[in-house]
N, C-alpha and C positions, 0 to 999 in steps of 0.2 A: 272060854271058849278054846278049843283046840285048833281054831285056826283064826286068823284075824280077819280074813275076808273083806267084805265091802268096807267095813269099818276103817281097816287099814289103808284101803285104795282112798276113801274119803279124807282121812287125816292126811296122807301125803299131798294130794291136791288141795285141799284147801288151806294147809300149812304153809304152802309154799307156791300160792297162785302167783305171785310175782315172777316167777320162773316162768310162767305160761303167758305172759303179757297182759295180767288183769290182777285187780285188786281183790282183797277177801270178799267173799259172796256167801253170807250168812245162810241165804234163802237155798241155795244149793246144798249146802252143808246139811241144813235140817232136812231136806228132803232126800238126800242120801242117806243120812243117818236114820231115818225113818224106816228105810228099806232093810238098813242093818238089823233094826231091832226087830223086824218080822223074823228074819232069818235065826237070830240069837233067840227068839222064843221059841221057835219050833225045833232047834237044833239042841238045845241044853234047859232052857229057863221051864219050859212046859214038863218036860220028864222030872225034874228036880222037884216042881210044884207038886206034880200029882203023887210024889213019894215022900211030901212033907218035908223037904230038905231046906235047911237054911239057905239062902242066896246072898253071899257078900259081895258087893260091888265096889270098885274104887270109884273115885268123884268122877273119872272118865265116863262112867255110866250115864251122867247127866250132861250133855251137852249142850243144854239149852243155856247154861250159863255163859256160854260161848256165842250164841247164837241170837239171843231175843234183843229186840230193837232197845237203845239206850238213845234219850235225846241229845246227849253230849257226846259219847264215845263210840256208839255204834248205831250211827244213824241210819245205816243201810242195813240193820239186823231186822230179824223177822218178827213179824206181830205175833204176841203170845196166843190169840185165838186160833192163828192159822197154824200155828206149831201143834196145838191141842188137836187140830183137825187131821192131821196127817194120819194115815192108816197104821203105821208101825208105832206111832206114838199111842194111838189110842189102844194097842195091844198092851204097850209097855205099861200105861197107867193101869191097866186093868189087873196086871201081873207085876206089879214092881218088885225089885229084890226086899228080902227081908231087912237088909241093912246095906248102908252105904258108909264106907270109910273115906273121910275128907281130910288130906293134908293141905293146910293153907296158912297163909300168913294172918296178922291181927286184923280186926275189923277197920282198924285206922290207918291202913297199910297206905303208903304213898309212893307215886312215880319214883322218887329218889330211893326210898327203901328198896324198891323192886330193883333199880338199877344197880344198888349196890350189891344186893344179895347175888343178881345176875353175874356180875363180875367177880365175885368171888368164887361162885361154882360152875361157871361156864367152860372153864379152862380153855378158853380160845376157839371153841367150836364154833360153827356157823350156825346162825339165829334163823329160824323161820320166820315168816311173817307176822305171826303173832307174838311171837317171844320179843321181837324188835320193837313192838308198840307198847310201851311202858303204861300209858293210860290206859288202854285195853286190859292190860294185865291186871291192873288195879280194880278196873269195873269187874273183871270175873273172879278176882279173889273176893272182893266185897261180897258177890252174889254166893260163894262157897262159905264165907266166914260168918255170914248172918243169916237171919231166919228168912230171906229170900228165897233159899232152898227148900225150907220146910213149907213154905207158903205157895210155892210151887207146886211143890208134891202133893199138899193138901188139896189144891184146887183140880190137879189132874187126876187124883184117885176118887175124888169125890165124884167127878164126871163119869168115870168109867167103872167106878165099883171096887177100885182096888183098895188095898190096906196101906196106910203110911208106913214107910221103912223106919228103921231107927238110924238116924244120923250121928255119927261119932267124929268128931274133928281131932285132927292131932297137930300140933305147932310145928309148922313149916321150920323154924329156927332150931327145933331139937335136930342133935345129930341123927345120922340115918340108923345107926345102932339104937338109939332111944326111942325112935318112933317104931321100930322093928319090935322092941320089948313092949311097948305100949300096945302095939295092935296084936301080938301076942297073947298079952294078957287078956285084951278084950275078946279074942277068938276063944280062948279057954273058958272064958264065961258062957260065952253062947253055944259052945259045943258041949 
């Protein structure tokens, strides 16, 4: 998209909620993201679909990995069925991207692995609420790194008549240059 719009507002609020005197609120994030998805569809996804164009998105396309309930690490998370009933998500699953690129760690990633990598790459910058929660980050990574994401899309697309996107994963431990080369190679095959 040419502008970040409500998606950026959502990210700033949700990722730094502790600065506003409260903790993470996945339900508020899911509702705000649903509105953003409607905006995104009308602004650019619908015209691209109508012209049979490829729609390639990054892992941030699917914020459910950050928001859906988990009995251990996201107890205040959103119920999956509630998530699917939000209007913007209905539209998104009826018209999903053709491809999603995901950069993630391995399936068996641990909180210690996350902390080691974060310390190597953060360069001392301030961490948002999500980044500071290592167990939450491992949960999110697990959803991106396993078939959780495919199962999620399969259910959503089946409910609303969309086609499953092709999900391509890249190794978080590769250098930025290597990931860029791999993505470029994949893009060349798609285009």
